[in-house]
C-alpha positions in Angstrom: -27.5 -91.0 224.0 -29.3 -89.5 221.1 -29.3 -85.7 220.5 -32.7 -85.5 218.8 -36.2 -86.3 219.8 -35.7 -85.2 223.4 -37.6 -82.5 225.1 -34.6 -81.7 227.4 -31.7 -80.0 225.7 -28.8 -82.4 225.4 -26.4 -79.9 227.2 -28.8 -80.0 230.1 -28.9 -83.8 230.0 -25.1 -83.9 230.0 -24.9 -81.5 232.9 -27.1 -83.8 235.0 -25.2 -87.0 233.8 -21.8 -85.5 234.8 -23.2 -84.1 238.1 -24.6 -87.6 238.9 -21.3 -89.2 238.1 -19.6 -86.8 240.5 -22.1 -87.5 243.2 -21.7 -91.3 242.6 -18.0 -91.1 242.8 -17.6 -92.4 239.3 -15.4 -89.4 238.5 -13.2 -88.4 241.4 -11.7 -85.1 242.4 -8.9 -84.0 240.0 -9.8 -86.5 237.3 -9.3 -85.2 233.7 -12.5 -84.7 231.6 -11.5 -85.3 228.0 -14.2 -84.1 225.7 -13.4 -86.5 222.9 -13.5 -89.5 225.3 -16.7 -88.3 227.0 -18.3 -87.8 223.6 -17.6 -91.4 222.6 -18.6 -92.8 226.1 -21.9 -90.9 226.3 -22.7 -91.0 222.6 -23.1 -87.3 222.1 -21.4 -84.7 220.0 -18.7 -82.5 221.7 -20.8 -79.3 221.5 -23.3 -80.1 224.3 -20.5 -81.5 226.4 -18.6 -78.3 226.1 -21.7 -76.4 227.2 -22.3 -78.7 230.1 -18.7 -78.5 231.2 -18.7 -74.7 231.0 -21.8 -74.6 233.3 -20.1 -77.0 235.7 -17.1 -74.8 235.7 -19.3 -71.9 237.0 -20.4 -74.2 239.9 -16.8 -74.7 241.0 -17.1 -78.5 240.4 -15.0 -78.4 237.2 -11.8 -76.6 236.5 -10.4 -75.6 233.1 -6.7 -75.4 232.6 -4.9 -73.7 229.7 -3.7 -76.3 227.1 -4.9 -79.1 229.3 -8.7 -78.9 229.2 -11.2 -79.7 231.9 -10.9 -81.7 235.0 -13.0 -82.4 238.1 -12.2 -79.8 240.7 -9.7 -81.0 243.4 -10.6 -81.7 247.0 -10.9 -78.7 249.1 -7.9 -78.1 251.3 -8.5 -77.3 255.0 -7.3 -73.8 254.3 -10.0 -73.4 251.6 -12.6 -74.7 254.0 -11.6 -72.0 256.5 -11.6 -69.3 253.8 -15.0 -70.4 252.5 -16.4 -70.4 256.1 -15.1 -66.9 256.6 -16.6 -65.7 253.4 -20.0 -67.2 254.2 -19.9 -65.7 257.7 -19.5 -62.2 256.1 -22.6 -62.8 253.9 -25.1 -65.3 254.9 -26.0 -64.2 258.5 -26.9 -60.8 257.0 -28.9 -62.5 254.2 -30.8 -64.4 256.9 -31.6 -61.2 258.8 -32.8 -59.4 255.6 -34.9 -62.4 254.5 -36.5 -62.6 257.9 -37.4 -59.0 257.8 -39.2 -59.6 254.5 -40.6 -63.0 255.3 -43.9 -64.0 253.9 -46.0 -67.1 254.5 -45.1 -68.4 251.1 -41.4 -68.0 251.7 -41.6 -69.8 255.0 -43.6 -72.6 253.4 -40.9 -72.9 250.7 -38.2 -73.2 253.3 -40.3 -75.7 255.2 -40.4 -77.9 252.2 -36.6 -77.9 251.8 -36.1 -78.6 255.5 -38.5 -81.6 255.4 -36.6 -82.9 252.4 -33.3 -82.4 254.2 -34.6 -84.2 257.3 -35.7 -87.1 255.2 -32.0 -87.8 254.4 -30.6 -88.0 257.9 -30.3 -91.8 257.8 -29.5 -92.1 254.2 -27.2 -89.2 252.9 -24.0 -91.0 253.9 -25.0 -94.4 252.7 -27.2 -94.1 249.6 -26.7 -92.1 246.4 -30.3 -91.0 246.2 -30.2 -89.8 249.8 -27.1 -87.8 249.1 -28.8 -86.2 246.0 -31.8 -85.1 248.1 -29.4 -83.8 250.8 -27.4 -81.9 248.2 -30.4 -80.3 246.4 -32.4 -79.4 249.5 -29.4 -77.9 251.2 -28.6 -75.8 248.2 -32.2 -74.7 247.7 -32.6 -73.7 251.4 -29.6 -71.3 251.2 -30.5 -70.0 247.8 -34.1 -69.2 248.8 -32.8 -67.1 251.7 -30.4 -65.3 249.5 -33.1 -64.6 246.9 -35.6 -63.3 249.6 -33.2 -60.9 251.2 -34.2 -58.3 248.6 -30.8 -57.2 247.5 -29.8 -58.4 244.0 -26.2 -57.4 244.5 -25.9 -59.6 247.7 -27.8 -62.4 246.0 -25.4 -62.3 243.1 -22.5 -62.4 245.6 -24.0 -65.5 247.2 -24.6 -67.1 243.8 -20.9 -66.6 243.0 -20.0 -68.1 246.4 -22.5 -70.9 246.0 -20.4 -72.7 243.4 -17.7 -73.2 246.0 -20.3 -74.2 248.5 -21.3 -76.9 246.1 -17.7 -78.1 245.8 -17.5 -78.1 249.6 -20.7 -80.3 249.8 -19.6 -82.7 247.2 -15.9 -83.2 247.8 -16.1 -83.1 251.6 -18.7 -85.9 251.5 -16.4 -88.9 252.2 -19.2 -90.7 254.0 -19.9 -87.9 256.5 -22.2 -85.2 255.2 -23.2 -84.3 258.7 -26.8 -84.4 257.7 -28.0 -85.5 261.1 -26.4 -82.4 262.6 -27.1 -80.0 259.8 -30.8 -80.8 259.5 -31.7 -79.5 263.0 -29.6 -76.5 262.3 -31.7 -75.7 259.2 -34.8 -76.3 261.3 -33.5 -73.8 263.9 -32.9 -71.1 261.2 -36.4 -71.8 259.8 -38.0 -71.5 263.2 -36.3 -68.1 263.8 -37.5 -66.9 260.4 -41.0 -68.1 261.0 -41.0 -66.2 264.3 -39.8 -63.1 262.4 -36.8 -62.9 264.7 -34.1 -61.4 262.6 -31.5 -61.3 265.4 -32.0 -65.0 266.2 -32.0 -66.0 262.5 -28.6 -64.2 262.1 -27.2 -66.1 265.1 -28.6 -69.5 264.0 -27.2 -69.0 260.5 -23.8 -68.1 262.0 -23.8 -71.2 264.2 -24.8 -73.4 261.2 -21.9 -72.1 259.0 -19.4 -72.5 261.8 -20.6 -76.0 262.6 -20.6 -77.1 259.0 -16.9 -76.1 258.6 -16.1 -77.5 262.0 -17.3 -80.9 261.1 -14.5 -81.1 258.6 -11.9 -79.1 260.4 -12.3 -80.9 263.8 -13.7 -84.3 262.9 
């Protein structure tokens, strides 16, 4: 892959290439990511690869180990799933309430778009790579929109930090069962509460969604 003549920075290209490989299962959980080998395989210099891997490290999908380099993050343990659930429960129901209190028609419309995209993956997220990609991105955007609209940059930053591990949860808990057919109506229920400007109901629907998402792994 050439580094010149492209409108998209090579580091951005490499970020998307590696992310796609994670989604496609080409590089599995815990697999080493040797920069020299990747550079030869992808026909790019090491510099944009380092930049891409550093960005992926911030998402939680890649780990860097002293003297050993980068590797794909390991599968989440059930203990980590419980801990992530508990952290989300402390933060996201409150974000949903605050976003509801500040809801605008434009915000609701943006959420509606993500929910429709999510609903379109119900029959495909567990069977097709493209369906999983749409599921992944629409789920992430839905929650990030709510965090951004809550009106508190400190809480939004807290969510952004947590979101990396949520990405890891989505990807490495996939295993053919994203739960999209259950999660889609949960997103719709949160959206309906926000559309109705019912902060208390939005809080409860978000709590139910987070508990159910974790429960689909903890109690399959």
